[in-house]
C-alpha positions in Angstrom: 60.1 21.7 76.5 62.9 24.2 75.8 64.1 26.5 78.5 62.5 29.5 76.7 59.2 27.6 76.4 59.3 26.8 80.2 60.1 30.5 80.9 57.2 31.6 78.7 54.8 29.2 80.5 56.1 30.5 83.9 55.7 34.1 82.7 52.1 33.5 81.5 51.2 31.8 84.8 52.6 34.7 86.8 50.7 37.3 84.7 47.5 35.3 85.0 47.9 35.1 88.8 48.4 38.9 88.8 45.1 39.3 87.0 46.4 40.5 83.6 44.4 40.1 80.4 46.4 37.6 78.4 44.2 37.3 75.3 47.1 38.2 72.9 50.0 36.9 75.0 48.3 33.5 75.5 48.0 33.1 71.8 51.1 34.9 70.5 53.9 34.1 73.1 54.0 30.4 72.3 54.4 31.3 68.6 57.2 33.7 69.4 59.0 31.1 71.6 58.5 28.5 68.8 60.1 30.9 66.4 63.1 31.5 68.8 63.5 27.7 69.1 63.3 27.3 65.4 66.1 29.8 64.7 68.2 28.4 67.5 68.0 31.5 69.7 68.8 30.9 73.4 67.5 34.4 74.4 65.3 37.2 73.2 67.1 39.6 70.8 65.9 42.7 69.2 66.6 41.2 65.7 64.6 38.1 66.5 61.7 40.1 67.9 61.6 42.4 64.8 61.8 39.5 62.4 59.0 37.6 64.1 56.8 40.7 64.6 57.1 41.8 61.0 56.9 38.3 59.3 55.9 38.5 55.7 52.9 36.3 56.3 51.4 39.1 58.4 49.3 41.9 56.9 51.3 45.1 57.5 48.1 47.2 57.2 46.7 45.6 60.4 47.7 46.0 64.0 49.3 42.5 64.1 52.9 43.8 63.9 52.5 46.1 66.9 50.6 43.4 68.9 53.3 40.9 68.3 56.0 43.3 69.3 54.1 44.2 72.5 54.0 40.5 73.5 57.7 40.0 72.6 58.7 43.1 74.6 56.7 42.0 77.6 58.4 38.6 77.6 61.8 40.2 77.0 61.3 42.5 80.1 60.6 39.4 82.1 63.5 37.5 80.7 65.9 40.4 81.3 65.7 39.6 85.0 66.7 36.0 84.4 69.1 36.3 81.4 71.2 39.5 81.2 71.9 38.8 77.5 68.2 39.5 76.8 67.6 42.6 74.5 64.4 44.5 75.2 62.9 46.1 72.1 62.2 49.8 72.7 58.7 51.1 72.9 57.5 52.7 69.6 59.8 50.6 67.4 56.7 49.4 65.5 53.9 52.1 65.7 50.4 51.0 66.5 47.7 51.6 63.8 
């Protein structure tokens, strides 16, 4: 398990203990981390979050882009406390539909 995958598992466990609804995060965050591992990223960057969120295999007319970005942003906020090189995507970067 990569360090990012372990951090994602810890993040999801913490959010679950705090009572958050993890329907999207539980499904999407492992995919985001797998993408980061695939491209060799050691931290969350704005460019990586955008590329993953707006992947060509995702229908741009749906809400998938914004849901993916919401999950990536939440994880980035968590990681920023662990890794100062983390870039947090700004709110509104991908508008919701």
